[in-house]
C-alpha positions in Angstrom: -32.0 -2.7 2.4 -31.1 -6.4 2.9 -30.6 -6.6 -0.7 -28.6 -3.7 -0.7 -26.4 -4.6 2.0 -25.9 -8.1 0.7 -24.9 -6.5 -2.7 -22.3 -4.0 -1.2 -20.8 -7.2 0.6 -20.5 -9.0 -2.6 -18.9 -6.5 -4.3 -16.3 -5.9 -1.4 -15.3 -9.6 -1.6 -15.1 -9.4 -5.4 -12.6 -6.5 -4.9 -11.0 -7.8 -2.1 -10.1 -11.1 -3.6 -9.0 -8.9 -7.0 -7.1 -6.4 -5.1 -5.0 -9.4 -2.7 -3.9 -11.3 -6.0 -3.2 -8.0 -7.8 -0.9 -6.8 -4.8 0.6 -10.3 -4.5 1.5 -10.6 -8.2 2.8 -6.7 -9.0 5.0 -7.3 -5.9 6.3 -10.5 -6.8 7.0 -8.9 -10.2 9.3 -6.0 -8.8 11.0 -8.2 -6.5 12.0 -10.5 -9.0 13.5 -7.5 -11.0 15.0 -5.8 -7.5 16.7 -9.7 -6.9 18.2 -9.8 -10.4 19.8 -6.1 -10.1 20.9 -7.0 -7.0 22.4 -10.4 -8.1 24.0 -8.4 -10.8 25.5 -5.5 -8.4 26.8 -8.8 -6.4 28.7 -10.3 -9.4 32.0 -8.9 -8.6 31.9 -9.3 -4.7 33.0 -12.9 -4.1 31.8 -12.1 -0.3 27.8 -11.7 -1.5 26.6 -14.9 -2.0 23.2 -16.2 -3.6 21.9 -16.4 0.1 23.1 -13.0 1.0 21.1 -11.2 -1.9 17.9 -13.4 -1.5 18.0 -12.1 2.2 18.2 -8.7 1.2 15.6 -8.8 -1.4 13.1 -10.4 1.1 14.1 -7.8 3.3 12.7 -5.1 0.8 9.8 -6.9 -0.1 7.4 -5.1 2.3 8.8 -1.7 1.0 7.8 -2.9 -2.5 4.2 -4.2 -1.2 3.8 -0.3 0.2 4.6 1.1 -2.9 2.7 -1.0 -4.9 -0.2 -1.0 -2.9 -2.1 2.3 -4.6 -1.8 0.7 -8.0 -2.9 -2.5 -7.3 -6.3 -1.3 -5.8 -6.6 0.6 -9.1 -5.9 -2.5 -11.2 -7.8 -5.0 -8.7 -10.4 -2.7 -8.7 -10.5 -2.4 -12.2 -10.6 -6.1 -12.7 -13.2 -6.5 -10.3 -15.6 -4.1 -11.8 -15.0 -5.1 -15.2 -15.8 -8.6 -14.3 -19.1 -7.3 -12.4 -20.1 -5.1 -15.2 -19.0 -8.0 -17.9 -21.3 -10.5 -16.2 -24.3 -7.7 -15.8 -24.6 -8.4 -12.5 -24.0 -4.3 -12.0 -26.3 -3.5 -14.8 -29.0 -5.8 -13.0 -28.1 -4.4 -9.8 -28.7 -0.5 -11.0 -31.9 -1.7 -13.2 -33.1 -2.7 -9.5 -33.0 0.5 -8.3 -29.4 0.2 -6.3 -27.6 3.3 -6.5 -23.9 3.0 -7.5 -23.0 5.2 -4.4 -24.6 2.1 -2.0 -22.7 -0.9 -3.2 -19.5 1.1 -3.5 -19.3 1.8 -0.4 -18.1 -1.8 0.3 -15.1 -1.3 -2.1 -13.8 2.0 -0.6 -14.1 0.6 2.9 -11.8 -2.2 1.7 -9.5 0.1 0.2 -9.5 2.3 3.4 -8.7 -0.4 5.4 -5.4 -1.3 3.0 -4.6 2.4 3.7 -4.4 2.0 7.2 -3.0 -1.0 7.3 -0.4 0.5 5.2 0.3 3.4 7.0 0.0 2.5 10.8 1.1 -1.5 10.6 3.1 -2.1 7.5 5.3 0.9 7.3 6.7 0.0 10.8 7.6 -3.6 9.7 8.3 -2.3 6.4 11.0 0.1 7.8 12.6 -2.2 10.0 13.1 -4.3 7.4 14.4 -2.0 4.7 16.8 -0.5 7.0 18.0 -3.6 7.7 18.4 -4.5 4.1 20.2 -1.2 3.8 23.0 -2.0 6.0 23.5 -5.3 4.5 23.8 -3.5 1.1 26.0 -1.0 2.2 27.9 -3.3 4.3 28.4 -5.8 1.0 27.6 -4.2 -2.0 28.8 -0.7 -1.5 32.1 0.8 -0.6 31.4 4.4 0.5 31.4 6.3 3.8 28.5 7.7 5.3 25.7 7.2 7.8 24.7 3.8 9.6 22.5 5.0 11.9 20.9 7.8 14.5 19.3 6.7 17.8 18.9 8.6 21.2 20.3 11.7 19.5 23.7 10.3 18.8 24.6 10.3 15.1 26.9 7.3 13.8 29.2 7.7 11.0 31.5 5.6 9.3 34.1 6.1 6.6 37.2 4.6 5.1 40.5 5.0 7.5 42.6 6.3 4.3 45.8 8.1 5.0 46.7 6.2 8.0 48.4 3.4 8.7 47.4 0.8 8.8 44.5 1.3 6.6 40.8 -0.2 8.1 37.5 1.7 8.9 36.7 4.2 11.3 33.4 4.7 13.1 32.2 8.1 14.2 29.3 8.7 17.1 28.5 11.8 18.7 25.6 14.3 19.2 25.2 16.6 15.8 25.2 20.3 16.4 24.3 23.4 13.9 27.0 25.6 13.2 26.2 29.3 13.0 27.9 32.0 11.2 30.7 31.5 8.4 33.6 32.6 11.4 33.1 29.0 12.8 34.7 27.6 9.6 32.8 24.4 9.2 29.3 23.6 8.4 29.3 20.6 10.1 30.1 19.8 13.9 29.6 16.7 16.7 29.6 17.1 20.6 30.7 14.5 23.0 32.4 12.1 20.0 33.7 8.7 20.0 35.8 7.6 17.2 37.1 3.8 16.5 39.4 2.6 14.5 39.4 -0.8 13.2 41.4 -2.8 10.9 40.2 -4.5 8.0 40.1 -7.6 9.8 37.8 -5.5 12.2 40.3 -5.4 15.0 40.4 -2.7 16.9 43.2 -0.1 16.3 42.5 2.7 18.6 39.3 4.7 20.7 39.3 8.7 20.5 37.2 10.3 22.7 36.9 14.2 22.2 34.6 17.0 23.5 33.8 18.1 20.3 34.9 17.5 16.6 34.1 19.9 13.5 34.1 18.7 9.9 36.5 21.0 7.7 37.2 20.3 4.1 38.8 16.6 3.7 39.6 16.6 7.7 37.7 16.0 11.2 39.3 18.2 13.8 38.6 16.4 17.1 39.1 19.1 20.1 40.7 17.8 23.4 40.9 14.4 21.8 42.1 11.7 24.2 43.3 8.8 22.3 43.3 5.0 23.8 45.4 2.7 22.0 45.1 -1.3 21.7 47.0 -1.8 25.1 44.4 0.7 26.9 46.9 3.5 27.4 46.0 7.0 27.1 47.6 9.8 25.4 47.6 13.6 26.5 44.5 15.7 25.7 45.4 17.2 22.4 43.9 18.6 18.5 43.6 16.0 16.5 43.3 16.0 12.4 41.3 12.8 10.9 41.3 12.5 7.4 37.8 12.0 5.4 36.1 12.1 2.2 32.8 13.1 3.9 31.2 16.6 3.9 28.0 18.4 5.3 25.9 17.5 2.1 27.3 14.0 2.0 26.4 13.7 5.5 23.1 15.4 5.3 22.0 13.5 1.9 22.8 10.3 3.5 20.7 10.7 6.6 18.5 7.9 7.4 16.0 7.4 4.4 12.5 8.6 5.2 11.6 4.9 4.2 13.6 3.3 6.9 11.2 5.3 9.7 8.5 4.0 10.4 5.1 6.3 10.8 5.3 6.4 14.7 8.9 7.2 14.5 8.9 10.0 11.9 8.0 12.7 14.5 10.7 12.3 16.8 13.1 11.7 14.3 12.2 15.4 12.6 12.4 16.7 15.9 16.1 15.6 16.1 17.0 16.7 12.8 15.4 20.2 12.8 17.4 20.8 16.2 20.7 19.9 15.1 19.8 22.5 11.9 19.4 20.1 9.2 16.3 19.8 6.9 13.8 17.9 7.4 11.5 18.6 4.5 12.2 15.1 2.7 11.1 13.5 6.5 8.1 15.4 6.9 6.7 14.9 3.2 7.1 11.0 3.8 5.1 11.6 7.2 2.5 13.7 5.0 2.3 10.9 2.4 1.9 8.1 4.8 -1.2 10.1 6.5 -2.3 10.3 3.0 -2.4 6.7 2.0 -5.7 5.8 3.1 -7.3 8.7 1.3 -5.2 7.9 -1.8 -6.2 3.9 -1.4 -10.0 5.0 -1.5 -9.6 7.3 -4.2 -8.4 4.6 -6.4 -11.2 2.4 -5.5 -13.6 5.2 -6.5 -11.5 5.7 -9.9 -11.3 2.0 -10.8 -15.0 2.3 -10.7 -15.7 5.2 -12.4 -13.2 3.7 -15.3 -14.7 0.2 -15.7 -18.7 0.5 -14.6 -19.5 1.5 -18.2 -21.9 -1.3 -19.7 -20.6 -3.7 -22.2 -23.2 -2.9 -24.8 -22.6 0.6 -25.1 -18.7 -0.3 -26.5 -15.6 1.3 -25.6 -15.2 -0.9 -22.2 -11.3 -1.7 -23.3 -10.3 1.8 -24.0 -12.4 2.6 -20.6 -10.1 0.5 -18.8 -6.7 1.5 -20.5 -8.1 5.0 -19.5 -8.1 4.1 -16.0 -4.6 2.6 -15.9 -3.4 5.4 -17.7 -4.9 8.2 -15.1 -3.2 5.6 -12.3 -0.1 6.6 -14.1 -0.7 10.0 -14.7 -1.4 10.0 -10.6 1.9 8.6 -9.5 3.8 11.1 -11.9 1.7 13.9 -10.5 2.9 12.6 -7.1 6.7 12.4 -8.2 6.2 16.0 -9.3 4.6 17.2 -6.5 7.1 15.9 -4.4 9.9 17.0 -6.1 8.4 20.8 -5.6 7.9 19.9 -2.0 11.3 18.9 -1.3 12.5 22.0 -3.1 10.2 24.2 -1.0 8.0 25.4 -3.7 5.0 23.8 -2.8 3.8 23.3 0.9 4.6 19.7 2.4 0.9 19.1 2.8 -0.2 20.3 -0.5 2.5 18.3 -1.9 1.8 15.1 -0.1 -2.1 15.3 -0.5 -2.2 16.7 -4.2 -2.5 13.3 -5.8 -5.2 12.1 -3.5 -7.2 15.1 -3.7 -7.1 15.2 -8.0 -7.7 11.9 -7.9 -10.8 11.9 -6.0 -12.1 15.0 -8.1 -11.5 12.6 -11.4 -13.2 9.8 -9.9 -16.3 12.1 -8.7 -16.5 13.7 -12.1 -16.9 10.1 -13.8 -19.1 8.6 -11.4 -21.8 11.5 -11.2 -21.6 11.5 -14.6 -22.0 7.5 -14.9 -24.7 7.5 -12.5 -26.4 11.0 -12.7 -25.3 12.1 -16.0 
């Protein structure tokens, strides 16, 4: 029993060090390509300097690491188990009567801890930093209208102040409501609306308060709107038409990305979307994917063992390791395909999110059963 426990801890330490090294290396590699892409996009924007680009790339690091985590566990496990097999340490342990199911419990628990840490701790950090990175991206590297935030049930929208003099930026805030029936003439509306007009130098031009605003093709209709000018004088309530390039689909598509919301904030945000009449499928799918991350991490640990514990004397070790890498990419493709089906409503959200973990687990168990008992 003491020997088995010692071996389990030893294998777990080797697995942990290899996974951490792989996670750091892959994250920095992907972040480097991301940084180069940001530099390319900032090349024709003089206000976006090197420091700003480095800040955006740095803020995206936790997000990149969270996306890389399952593959880092797979590749780290392949490396760790391949080294242990090549040095005959696992061969000797199994010849001494220690089952692979015993010493694999350590790496599986390490992978499970990685998954839980990613879901419960890294996800909130990643979402907050990614939201900040996207705000900087939209402010300095993009020039399109869209959502800026949603908090406390209020939606914040930003658009170009086209068709009005002087031109600048308009920021709208309100509580989204669902429009029912084609007779209403709009697919999107907000209540308790505030609109701020800012000049190109971010100086206030006017503030408009309206109890309700409807989005029609090419314009906002603000009902009972009161305009407060720069000198604080107020005009009479009236219906105003405000030009816009926003559409209901564009607003829905630009709702806060699921990746910018932490695991803890997603349930409340999903409730807000559904109460406003919008589809929350993407956010529910992301929430289920975060729930499935610990299972996927454990599956990757078992999968790496199944593909790399073959004795080197039997030959074909390189082919088995290559097959393990290919299986990881196959699971990645399966994850993307099932995600697309889930977003389209073809598959239930839970099935779409958990399918890669379940498929990988079945493959890993089949390989280990063949290796250990076959």
